N, CA, C and O atoms as CSV, one atom per row, in Angstrom:
chain,resi,resn,atom,element,x,y,z
A,1,MET,N,N,33.361,3.975,-14.243
A,1,MET,CA,C,32.709,2.809,-14.764
A,1,MET,C,C,31.246,2.819,-14.332
A,1,MET,O,O,30.938,2.918,-13.144
A,2,GLU,N,N,30.360,2.718,-15.303
A,2,GLU,CA,C,28.938,2.749,-15.009
A,2,GLU,C,C,28.452,1.352,-14.658
A,2,GLU,O,O,28.948,0.355,-15.182
A,3,THR,N,N,27.479,1.299,-13.766
A,3,THR,CA,C,26.897,0.008,-13.405
A,3,THR,C,C,25.553,-0.126,-14.086
A,3,THR,O,O,24.861,0.862,-14.330
A,4,GLU,N,N,25.197,-1.344,-14.387
A,4,GLU,CA,C,23.894,-1.589,-15.003
A,4,GLU,C,C,22.822,-1.526,-13.937
A,4,GLU,O,O,23.070,-1.900,-12.790
A,5,PRO,N,N,21.625,-1.058,-14.294
A,5,PRO,CA,C,20.549,-1.019,-13.306
A,5,PRO,C,C,20.185,-2.435,-12.875
A,5,PRO,O,O,20.296,-3.388,-13.647
A,6,ALA,N,N,19.756,-2.546,-11.647
A,6,ALA,CA,C,19.345,-3.851,-11.124
A,6,ALA,C,C,18.193,-4.385,-11.956
A,6,ALA,O,O,17.369,-3.623,-12.461
A,7,ALA,N,N,18.146,-5.683,-12.092
A,7,ALA,CA,C,17.058,-6.313,-12.849
A,7,ALA,C,C,15.731,-5.971,-12.199
A,7,ALA,O,O,15.599,-5.962,-10.975
A,8,ALA,N,N,14.772,-5.695,-13.029
A,8,ALA,CA,C,13.438,-5.356,-12.518
A,8,ALA,C,C,12.854,-6.553,-11.791
A,8,ALA,O,O,12.971,-7.690,-12.247
A,9,SER,N,N,12.234,-6.291,-10.670
A,9,SER,CA,C,11.596,-7.384,-9.941
A,9,SER,C,C,10.359,-7.836,-10.693
A,9,SER,O,O,9.875,-7.151,-11.594
A,10,ALA,N,N,9.860,-8.987,-10.312
A,10,ALA,CA,C,8.681,-9.542,-10.979
A,10,ALA,C,C,7.529,-8.552,-10.886
A,10,ALA,O,O,7.385,-7.841,-9.891
A,11,ALA,N,N,6.731,-8.514,-11.908
A,11,ALA,CA,C,5.578,-7.610,-11.928
A,11,ALA,C,C,4.648,-7.922,-10.771
A,11,ALA,O,O,4.426,-9.082,-10.426
A,12,GLN,N,N,4.117,-6.886,-10.188
A,12,GLN,CA,C,3.177,-7.050,-9.087
A,12,GLN,C,C,1.794,-7.336,-9.639
A,12,GLN,O,O,1.412,-6.756,-10.655
A,13,PRO,N,N,1.029,-8.220,-8.997
A,13,PRO,CA,C,-0.334,-8.473,-9.471
A,13,PRO,C,C,-1.164,-7.200,-9.432
A,13,PRO,O,O,-0.994,-6.358,-8.550
A,14,ILE,N,N,-2.050,-7.074,-10.384
A,14,ILE,CA,C,-2.970,-5.944,-10.408
A,14,ILE,C,C,-4.107,-6.256,-9.444
A,14,ILE,O,O,-4.754,-7.299,-9.544
A,15,VAL,N,N,-4.338,-5.354,-8.525
A,15,VAL,CA,C,-5.352,-5.564,-7.501
A,15,VAL,C,C,-6.356,-4.430,-7.567
A,15,VAL,O,O,-5.983,-3.257,-7.589
A,16,ILE,N,N,-7.618,-4.782,-7.600
A,16,ILE,CA,C,-8.692,-3.806,-7.571
A,16,ILE,C,C,-9.581,-4.169,-6.397
A,16,ILE,O,O,-10.115,-5.277,-6.343
A,17,VAL,N,N,-9.745,-3.264,-5.471
A,17,VAL,CA,C,-10.634,-3.514,-4.344
A,17,VAL,C,C,-11.899,-2.721,-4.567
A,17,VAL,O,O,-11.873,-1.497,-4.690
A,18,ILE,N,N,-13.005,-3.434,-4.619
A,18,ILE,CA,C,-14.301,-2.802,-4.802
A,18,ILE,C,C,-14.895,-2.585,-3.413
A,18,ILE,O,O,-15.197,-3.551,-2.713
A,19,PRO,N,N,-15.064,-1.330,-3.010
A,19,PRO,CA,C,-15.602,-1.086,-1.672
A,19,PRO,C,C,-17.044,-1.556,-1.558
A,19,PRO,O,O,-17.808,-1.567,-2.523
A,20,ALA,N,N,-17.373,-1.939,-0.353
A,20,ALA,CA,C,-18.737,-2.377,-0.077
A,20,ALA,C,C,-19.696,-1.225,-0.284
A,20,ALA,O,O,-19.362,-0.062,-0.058
A,21,ARG,N,N,-20.885,-1.569,-0.715
A,21,ARG,CA,C,-21.939,-0.561,-0.809
A,21,ARG,C,C,-22.312,-0.159,0.604
A,21,ARG,O,O,-22.459,-1.013,1.479
A,22,ARG,N,N,-22.462,1.095,0.823
A,22,ARG,CA,C,-22.782,1.597,2.164
A,22,ARG,C,C,-24.282,1.569,2.397
A,22,ARG,O,O,-25.055,2.146,1.632
A,23,GLY,N,N,-24.678,0.897,3.452
A,23,GLY,CA,C,-26.088,0.855,3.823
A,23,GLY,C,C,-26.366,1.874,4.903
A,23,GLY,O,O,-25.490,2.186,5.711
A,24,THR,N,N,-27.565,2.387,4.923
A,24,THR,CA,C,-27.937,3.346,5.960
A,24,THR,C,C,-28.983,2.763,6.877
A,24,THR,O,O,-29.514,3.454,7.746
A,25,MET,N,N,-29.280,1.488,6.686
A,25,MET,CA,C,-30.316,0.876,7.502
A,25,MET,C,C,-29.776,0.554,8.888
A,25,MET,O,O,-28.616,0.172,9.043
A,26,ALA,N,N,-30.628,0.714,9.891
A,26,ALA,CA,C,-30.236,0.360,11.247
A,26,ALA,C,C,-29.915,-1.126,11.301
A,26,ALA,O,O,-30.596,-1.949,10.690
A,27,GLY,N,N,-28.880,-1.445,12.033
A,27,GLY,CA,C,-28.525,-2.848,12.188
A,27,GLY,C,C,-27.592,-3.373,11.111
A,27,GLY,O,O,-27.267,-4.560,11.113
A,28,SER,N,N,-27.151,-2.520,10.188
A,28,SER,CA,C,-26.226,-3.022,9.177
A,28,SER,C,C,-24.891,-3.331,9.840
A,28,SER,O,O,-24.538,-2.738,10.859
A,29,GLU,N,N,-24.162,-4.256,9.258
A,29,GLU,CA,C,-22.921,-4.733,9.838
A,29,GLU,C,C,-21.895,-3.606,9.956
A,29,GLU,O,O,-21.783,-2.782,9.049
A,30,PRO,N,N,-21.146,-3.557,11.059
A,30,PRO,CA,C,-20.072,-2.579,11.157
A,30,PRO,C,C,-18.983,-2.896,10.136
A,30,PRO,O,O,-18.815,-4.048,9.737
A,31,GLU,N,N,-18.250,-1.875,9.718
A,31,GLU,CA,C,-17.244,-2.044,8.679
A,31,GLU,C,C,-16.198,-3.088,9.048
A,31,GLU,O,O,-15.686,-3.776,8.165
A,32,ALA,N,N,-15.869,-3.222,10.325
A,32,ALA,CA,C,-14.836,-4.167,10.753
A,32,ALA,C,C,-15.218,-5.617,10.473
A,32,ALA,O,O,-14.338,-6.477,10.424
A,33,THR,N,N,-16.497,-5.911,10.289
A,33,THR,CA,C,-16.923,-7.291,10.081
A,33,THR,C,C,-17.331,-7.564,8.636
A,33,THR,O,O,-18.028,-8.541,8.362
A,34,LEU,N,N,-16.905,-6.713,7.719
A,34,LEU,CA,C,-17.235,-6.920,6.313
A,34,LEU,C,C,-16.643,-8.227,5.813
A,34,LEU,O,O,-15.506,-8.573,6.134
A,35,MET,N,N,-17.417,-8.934,5.036
A,35,MET,CA,C,-16.910,-10.120,4.342
A,35,MET,C,C,-15.982,-9.624,3.243
A,35,MET,O,O,-16.245,-8.602,2.610
A,36,HIS,N,N,-14.911,-10.347,3.025
A,36,HIS,CA,C,-13.963,-9.986,1.971
A,36,HIS,C,C,-13.755,-11.189,1.067
A,36,HIS,O,O,-13.484,-12.293,1.539
A,37,PHE,N,N,-13.885,-10.969,-0.233
A,37,PHE,CA,C,-13.654,-12.018,-1.221
A,37,PHE,C,C,-12.416,-11.666,-2.038
A,37,PHE,O,O,-12.118,-10.496,-2.277
A,38,THR,N,N,-11.708,-12.704,-2.459
A,38,THR,CA,C,-10.576,-12.549,-3.375
A,38,THR,C,C,-10.913,-13.313,-4.644
A,38,THR,O,O,-11.208,-14.508,-4.608
A,39,LEU,N,N,-10.864,-12.606,-5.763
A,39,LEU,CA,C,-11.178,-13.197,-7.058
A,39,LEU,C,C,-9.924,-13.184,-7.922
A,39,LEU,O,O,-9.442,-12.123,-8.318
A,40,TYR,N,N,-9.396,-14.383,-8.214
A,40,TYR,CA,C,-8.277,-14.503,-9.141
A,40,TYR,C,C,-8.863,-14.504,-10.537
A,40,TYR,O,O,-9.736,-15.310,-10.860
A,41,SER,N,N,-8.375,-13.597,-11.357
A,41,SER,CA,C,-9.003,-13.293,-12.629
A,41,SER,C,C,-7.937,-13.004,-13.669
A,41,SER,O,O,-6.742,-13.106,-13.393
A,42,ARG,N,N,-8.373,-12.647,-14.854
A,42,ARG,CA,C,-7.464,-12.147,-15.885
A,42,ARG,C,C,-8.241,-11.211,-16.795
A,42,ARG,O,O,-9.467,-11.269,-16.881
A,43,THR,N,N,-7.502,-10.355,-17.467
A,43,THR,CA,C,-8.079,-9.420,-18.414
A,43,THR,C,C,-8.655,-10.189,-19.601
A,43,THR,O,O,-8.132,-11.239,-19.975
A,44,TYR,N,N,-9.697,-9.686,-20.174
A,44,TYR,CA,C,-10.341,-10.284,-21.352
A,44,TYR,C,C,-10.852,-11.695,-21.082
A,44,TYR,O,O,-10.756,-12.567,-21.946
A,45,CYS,N,N,-11.386,-11.921,-19.906
A,45,CYS,CA,C,-11.929,-13.230,-19.530
A,45,CYS,C,C,-13.410,-13.027,-19.244
A,45,CYS,O,O,-13.773,-12.453,-18.217
A,46,HIS,N,N,-14.265,-13.492,-20.145
A,46,HIS,CA,C,-15.701,-13.268,-19.943
A,46,HIS,C,C,-16.229,-14.020,-18.732
A,46,HIS,O,O,-17.146,-13.536,-18.068
A,47,LEU,N,N,-15.677,-15.196,-18.424
A,47,LEU,CA,C,-16.115,-15.909,-17.223
A,47,LEU,C,C,-15.739,-15.130,-15.965
A,47,LEU,O,O,-16.482,-15.130,-14.983
A,48,CYS,N,N,-14.593,-14.472,-15.999
A,48,CYS,CA,C,-14.154,-13.662,-14.861
A,48,CYS,C,C,-15.100,-12.480,-14.645
A,48,CYS,O,O,-15.504,-12.189,-13.520
A,49,GLU,N,N,-15.437,-11.818,-15.722
A,49,GLU,CA,C,-16.383,-10.702,-15.638
A,49,GLU,C,C,-17.743,-11.185,-15.148
A,49,GLU,O,O,-18.377,-10.534,-14.318
A,50,ASP,N,N,-18.189,-12.326,-15.663
A,50,ASP,CA,C,-19.485,-12.875,-15.248
A,50,ASP,C,C,-19.489,-13.187,-13.755
A,50,ASP,O,O,-20.457,-12.876,-13.060
A,51,MET,N,N,-18.403,-13.805,-13.251
A,51,MET,CA,C,-18.357,-14.134,-11.826
A,51,MET,C,C,-18.331,-12.872,-10.981
A,51,MET,O,O,-19.028,-12.785,-9.970
A,52,PHE,N,N,-17.536,-11.897,-11.385
A,52,PHE,CA,C,-17.453,-10.637,-10.653
A,52,PHE,C,C,-18.828,-9.971,-10.572
A,52,PHE,O,O,-19.251,-9.536,-9.501
A,53,ASN,N,N,-19.514,-9.896,-11.699
A,53,ASN,CA,C,-20.840,-9.264,-11.734
A,53,ASN,C,C,-21.862,-10.049,-10.932
A,53,ASN,O,O,-22.676,-9.458,-10.223
A,54,ALA,N,N,-21.833,-11.373,-11.031
A,54,ALA,CA,C,-22.780,-12.206,-10.276
A,54,ALA,C,C,-22.529,-12.079,-8.769
A,54,ALA,O,O,-23.473,-12.040,-7.980
A,55,LEU,N,N,-21.260,-12.016,-8.378
A,55,LEU,CA,C,-20.922,-11.848,-6.962
A,55,LEU,C,C,-21.427,-10.511,-6.455
A,55,LEU,O,O,-22.064,-10.449,-5.404
A,56,ASN,N,N,-21.154,-9.448,-7.181
A,56,ASN,CA,C,-21.598,-8.128,-6.743
A,56,ASN,C,C,-23.112,-8.002,-6.708
A,56,ASN,O,O,-23.645,-7.218,-5.923
A,57,ALA,N,N,-23.813,-8.754,-7.539
A,57,ALA,CA,C,-25.279,-8.730,-7.530
A,57,ALA,C,C,-25.846,-9.275,-6.221
A,57,ALA,O,O,-26.993,-8.990,-5.877
A,58,LEU,N,N,-25.048,-10.058,-5.489
A,58,LEU,CA,C,-25.506,-10.632,-4.209
A,58,LEU,C,C,-25.322,-9.669,-3.046
A,58,LEU,O,O,-25.789,-9.944,-1.940
A,59,GLN,N,N,-24.657,-8.557,-3.271
A,59,GLN,CA,C,-24.397,-7.602,-2.203
A,59,GLN,C,C,-25.659,-6.800,-1.891
A,59,GLN,O,O,-26.372,-6.357,-2.792
A,60,THR,N,N,-25.915,-6.626,-0.610
A,60,THR,CA,C,-27.057,-5.832,-0.151
A,60,THR,C,C,-26.564,-4.847,0.906
A,60,THR,O,O,-25.466,-5.014,1.436
A,61,PRO,N,N,-27.353,-3.831,1.219
A,61,PRO,CA,C,-26.951,-2.916,2.294
A,61,PRO,C,C,-26.784,-3.637,3.635
A,61,PRO,O,O,-25.975,-3.226,4.466
A,62,GLU,N,N,-27.547,-4.705,3.842
A,62,GLU,CA,C,-27.457,-5.450,5.093
A,62,GLU,C,C,-26.233,-6.364,5.134
A,62,GLU,O,O,-25.729,-6.680,6.212
A,63,LYS,N,N,-25.767,-6.779,3.984
A,63,LYS,CA,C,-24.621,-7.694,3.894
A,63,LYS,C,C,-23.613,-7.171,2.872
A,63,LYS,O,O,-23.449,-7.752,1.800
A,64,PRO,N,N,-22.935,-6.066,3.212
A,64,PRO,CA,C,-21.939,-5.534,2.284
A,64,PRO,C,C,-20.669,-6.386,2.319
A,64,PRO,O,O,-20.422,-7.101,3.289
A,65,PHE,N,N,-19.888,-6.307,1.283
A,65,PHE,CA,C,-18.599,-7.002,1.246
A,65,PHE,C,C,-17.664,-6.289,0.282
A,65,PHE,O,O,-18.079,-5.427,-0.493
A,66,THR,N,N,-16.420,-6.660,0.347
A,66,THR,CA,C,-15.432,-6.136,-0.578
A,66,THR,C,C,-14.951,-7.273,-1.471
A,66,THR,O,O,-15.014,-8.446,-1.102
A,67,VAL,N,N,-14.473,-6.902,-2.646
A,67,VAL,CA,C,-13.931,-7.871,-3.594
A,67,VAL,C,C,-12.562,-7.368,-4.035
A,67,VAL,O,O,-12.433,-6.249,-4.532
A,68,GLU,N,N,-11.555,-8.192,-3.852
A,68,GLU,CA,C,-10.220,-7.891,-4.340
A,68,GLU,C,C,-10.012,-8.729,-5.591
A,68,GLU,O,O,-10.077,-9.957,-5.538
A,69,VAL,N,N,-9.764,-8.077,-6.706
A,69,VAL,CA,C,-9.557,-8.766,-7.976
A,69,VAL,C,C,-8.062,-8.778,-8.260
A,69,VAL,O,O,-7.425,-7.726,-8.322
A,70,ILE,N,N,-7.506,-9.974,-8.431
A,70,ILE,CA,C,-6.078,-10.123,-8.677
A,70,ILE,C,C,-5.879,-10.730,-10.062
A,70,ILE,O,O,-6.413,-11.795,-10.370
A,71,ASP,N,N,-5.104,-10.035,-10.890
A,71,ASP,CA,C,-4.799,-10.503,-12.235
A,71,ASP,C,C,-3.706,-11.563,-12.156
A,71,ASP,O,O,-2.559,-11.246,-11.841
A,72,VAL,N,N,-4.048,-12.817,-12.437
A,72,VAL,CA,C,-3.075,-13.907,-12.334
A,72,VAL,C,C,-1.933,-13.741,-13.329
A,72,VAL,O,O,-0.820,-14.200,-13.073
A,73,ASP,N,N,-2.196,-13.090,-14.463
A,73,ASP,CA,C,-1.173,-12.958,-15.497
A,73,ASP,C,C,-0.046,-12.014,-15.104
A,73,ASP,O,O,0.970,-11.955,-15.796
A,74,ALA,N,N,-0.200,-11.284,-14.022
A,74,ALA,CA,C,0.838,-10.368,-13.560
A,74,ALA,C,C,1.883,-11.069,-12.693
A,74,ALA,O,O,2.868,-10.449,-12.293
A,75,ASP,N,N,1.679,-12.350,-12.400
A,75,ASP,CA,C,2.588,-13.088,-11.520
A,75,ASP,C,C,2.682,-14.528,-12.006
A,75,ASP,O,O,1.680,-15.242,-12.023
A,76,GLN,N,N,3.857,-14.955,-12.393
A,76,GLN,CA,C,4.022,-16.308,-12.936
A,76,GLN,C,C,3.652,-17.398,-11.941
A,76,GLN,O,O,3.195,-18.467,-12.346
A,77,ALA,N,N,3.838,-17.152,-10.654
A,77,ALA,CA,C,3.443,-18.145,-9.649
A,77,ALA,C,C,1.921,-18.322,-9.647
A,77,ALA,O,O,1.423,-19.437,-9.486
A,78,LEU,N,N,1.190,-17.225,-9.826
A,78,LEU,CA,C,-0.269,-17.313,-9.881
A,78,LEU,C,C,-0.725,-17.976,-11.174
A,78,LEU,O,O,-1.704,-18.722,-11.174
A,79,VAL,N,N,-0.030,-17.712,-12.269
A,79,VAL,CA,C,-0.355,-18.376,-13.535
A,79,VAL,C,C,-0.175,-19.879,-13.366
A,79,VAL,O,O,-1.023,-20.664,-13.790
A,80,ALA,N,N,0.926,-20.271,-12.748
A,80,ALA,CA,C,1.194,-21.700,-12.551
A,80,ALA,C,C,0.115,-22.357,-11.688
A,80,ALA,O,O,-0.243,-23.514,-11.906
A,81,LYS,N,N,-0.391,-21.622,-10.723
A,81,LYS,CA,C,-1.369,-22.185,-9.789
A,81,LYS,C,C,-2.800,-22.161,-10.319
A,81,LYS,O,O,-3.547,-23.117,-10.110
A,82,TYR,N,N,-3.193,-21.080,-11.005
A,82,TYR,CA,C,-4.596,-20.869,-11.361
A,82,TYR,C,C,-4.887,-20.776,-12.853
A,82,TYR,O,O,-6.041,-20.568,-13.229
A,83,ASP,N,N,-3.902,-20.919,-13.700
A,83,ASP,CA,C,-4.021,-20.637,-15.129
A,83,ASP,C,C,-5.317,-21.128,-15.760
A,83,ASP,O,O,-6.084,-20.321,-16.283
A,84,GLU,N,N,-5.571,-22.388,-15.725
A,84,GLU,CA,C,-6.743,-22.962,-16.397
A,84,GLU,C,C,-8.003,-22.939,-15.530
A,84,GLU,O,O,-9.066,-23.366,-15.979
A,85,LEU,N,N,-7.897,-22.450,-14.305
A,85,LEU,CA,C,-9.041,-22.455,-13.389
A,85,LEU,C,C,-9.774,-21.129,-13.297
A,85,LEU,O,O,-10.908,-21.094,-12.818
A,86,VAL,N,N,-9.161,-20.031,-13.743
A,86,VAL,CA,C,-9.778,-18.722,-13.545
A,86,VAL,C,C,-11.137,-18.640,-14.219
A,86,VAL,O,O,-11.356,-19.214,-15.286
A,87,PRO,N,N,-12.023,-17.931,-13.592
A,87,PRO,CA,C,-11.901,-17.232,-12.325
A,87,PRO,C,C,-11.974,-18.191,-11.138
A,87,PRO,O,O,-12.658,-19.214,-11.185
A,88,VAL,N,N,-11.258,-17.838,-10.081
A,88,VAL,CA,C,-11.254,-18.622,-8.845
A,88,VAL,C,C,-11.605,-17.673,-7.712
A,88,VAL,O,O,-11.005,-16.606,-7.581
A,89,LEU,N,N,-12.578,-18.060,-6.893
A,89,LEU,CA,C,-13.064,-17.201,-5.815
A,89,LEU,C,C,-12.749,-17.803,-4.454
A,89,LEU,O,O,-12.973,-18.991,-4.217
A,90,PHE,N,N,-12.227,-16.964,-3.564
A,90,PHE,CA,C,-11.950,-17.333,-2.181
A,90,PHE,C,C,-12.641,-16.343,-1.254
A,90,PHE,O,O,-12.750,-15.158,-1.570
A,91,ALA,N,N,-13.104,-16.829,-0.119
A,91,ALA,CA,C,-13.562,-15.946,0.946
A,91,ALA,C,C,-12.450,-15.817,1.985
A,91,ALA,O,O,-12.338,-14.791,2.656
A,92,ASP,N,N,-11.641,-16.846,2.114
A,92,ASP,CA,C,-10.519,-16.878,3.047
A,92,ASP,C,C,-9.395,-17.606,2.331
A,92,ASP,O,O,-9.557,-18.755,1.921
A,93,LEU,N,N,-8.265,-16.949,2.181
A,93,LEU,CA,C,-7.163,-17.557,1.436
A,93,LEU,C,C,-6.543,-18.738,2.170
A,93,LEU,O,O,-5.751,-19.482,1.593
A,94,ASN,N,N,-6.901,-18.915,3.447
A,94,ASN,CA,C,-6.416,-20.063,4.209
A,94,ASN,C,C,-7.356,-21.256,4.102
A,94,ASN,O,O,-7.089,-22.313,4.674
A,95,GLU,N,N,-8.433,-21.092,3.386
A,95,GLU,CA,C,-9.441,-22.146,3.194
A,95,GLU,C,C,-9.479,-22.530,1.723
A,95,GLU,O,O,-8.966,-21.798,0.877
A,96,PRO,N,N,-10.084,-23.675,1.410
A,96,PRO,CA,C,-10.220,-24.053,-0.006
A,96,PRO,C,C,-11.051,-23.010,-0.770
A,96,PRO,O,O,-11.824,-22.249,-0.189
A,97,GLU,N,N,-10.863,-23.010,-2.071
A,97,GLU,CA,C,-11.618,-22.079,-2.915
A,97,GLU,C,C,-13.117,-22.304,-2.756
A,97,GLU,O,O,-13.562,-23.411,-2.452
A,98,LEU,N,N,-13.877,-21.256,-2.962
A,98,LEU,CA,C,-15.337,-21.375,-2.958
A,98,LEU,C,C,-15.823,-21.973,-4.270
A,98,LEU,O,O,-16.710,-22.827,-4.287
A,99,CYS,N,N,-15.231,-21.514,-5.371
A,99,CYS,CA,C,-15.659,-21.989,-6.677
A,99,CYS,C,C,-14.689,-21.506,-7.736
A,99,CYS,O,O,-13.873,-20.616,-7.493
A,100,HIS,N,N,-14.787,-22.101,-8.906
A,100,HIS,CA,C,-14.065,-21.606,-10.070
A,100,HIS,C,C,-14.943,-21.789,-11.297
A,100,HIS,O,O,-15.888,-22.578,-11.292
A,101,TYR,N,N,-14.618,-21.056,-12.332
A,101,TYR,CA,C,-15.386,-20.966,-13.580
A,101,TYR,C,C,-16.707,-20.212,-13.409
A,101,TYR,O,O,-16.940,-19.204,-14.076
A,102,PHE,N,N,-17.571,-20.703,-12.512
A,102,PHE,CA,C,-18.885,-20.091,-12.311
A,102,PHE,C,C,-19.123,-19.874,-10.826
A,102,PHE,O,O,-18.669,-20.659,-9.993
A,103,LEU,N,N,-19.833,-18.811,-10.503
A,103,LEU,CA,C,-20.124,-18.494,-9.108
A,103,LEU,C,C,-21.044,-19.542,-8.509
A,103,LEU,O,O,-22.072,-19.885,-9.092
A,104,ASP,N,N,-20.670,-20.051,-7.335
A,104,ASP,CA,C,-21.538,-20.946,-6.574
A,104,ASP,C,C,-22.381,-20.052,-5.657
A,104,ASP,O,O,-21.984,-19.744,-4.534
A,105,VAL,N,N,-23.526,-19.650,-6.149
A,105,VAL,CA,C,-24.386,-18.697,-5.449
A,105,VAL,C,C,-24.779,-19.223,-4.073
A,105,VAL,O,O,-24.803,-18.459,-3.108
A,106,ASP,N,N,-25.086,-20.507,-3.967
A,106,ASP,CA,C,-25.492,-21.069,-2.674
A,106,ASP,C,C,-24.383,-20.957,-1.633
A,106,ASP,O,O,-24.653,-20.621,-0.480
A,107,LYS,N,N,-23.141,-21.235,-2.023
A,107,LYS,CA,C,-22.020,-21.117,-1.080
A,107,LYS,C,C,-21.840,-19.679,-0.622
A,107,LYS,O,O,-21.636,-19.422,0.565
A,108,VAL,N,N,-21.914,-18.747,-1.557
A,108,VAL,CA,C,-21.737,-17.338,-1.196
A,108,VAL,C,C,-22.870,-16.879,-0.294
A,108,VAL,O,O,-22.621,-16.211,0.710
A,109,ARG,N,N,-24.085,-17.215,-0.621
A,109,ARG,CA,C,-25.220,-16.823,0.228
A,109,ARG,C,C,-25.099,-17.421,1.622
A,109,ARG,O,O,-25.430,-16.760,2.606
A,110,THR,N,N,-24.630,-18.665,1.722
A,110,THR,CA,C,-24.422,-19.289,3.025
A,110,THR,C,C,-23.398,-18.506,3.841
A,110,THR,O,O,-23.607,-18.250,5.027
A,111,LEU,N,N,-22.301,-18.131,3.208
A,111,LEU,CA,C,-21.283,-17.327,3.906
A,111,LEU,C,C,-21.840,-15.979,4.336
A,111,LEU,O,O,-21.593,-15.532,5.456
A,112,LEU,N,N,-22.580,-15.338,3.465
A,112,LEU,CA,C,-23.114,-14.022,3.792
A,112,LEU,C,C,-24.178,-14.080,4.870
A,112,LEU,O,O,-24.425,-13.078,5.541
A,113,SER,N,N,-24.809,-15.215,5.052
A,113,SER,CA,C,-25.864,-15.322,6.071
A,113,SER,C,C,-25.320,-15.568,7.464
A,113,SER,O,O,-26.074,-15.530,8.436
A,114,LYS,N,N,-24.027,-15.818,7.578
A,114,LYS,CA,C,-23.421,-16.072,8.903
A,114,LYS,C,C,-23.233,-14.804,9.663
A,114,LYS,O,O,-22.740,-14.828,10.791
């Protein structure tokens, strides 16, 4: 008697980590202290692309950071939480969001200046 394969688990979110630009200037931050952002996004979302590009434009050799892009459509729990808000940007997932829809440049610059 053959058994049916186990039901496929829920799809895993698509994650893209953009490495920080490497600076060669003296005094640049060590890799262990890189700022990390999480961007909840979706495919074919022009606001998501705009926020991602605007965020990366703020990166400098002196203040490198990483960006993790998570596709909300790959996880129903994320769709339920962020569906109409994407893009949503976090610097710390234990803290409130930094912004949604459009990048809050002042908030990001404040974080990067710390």
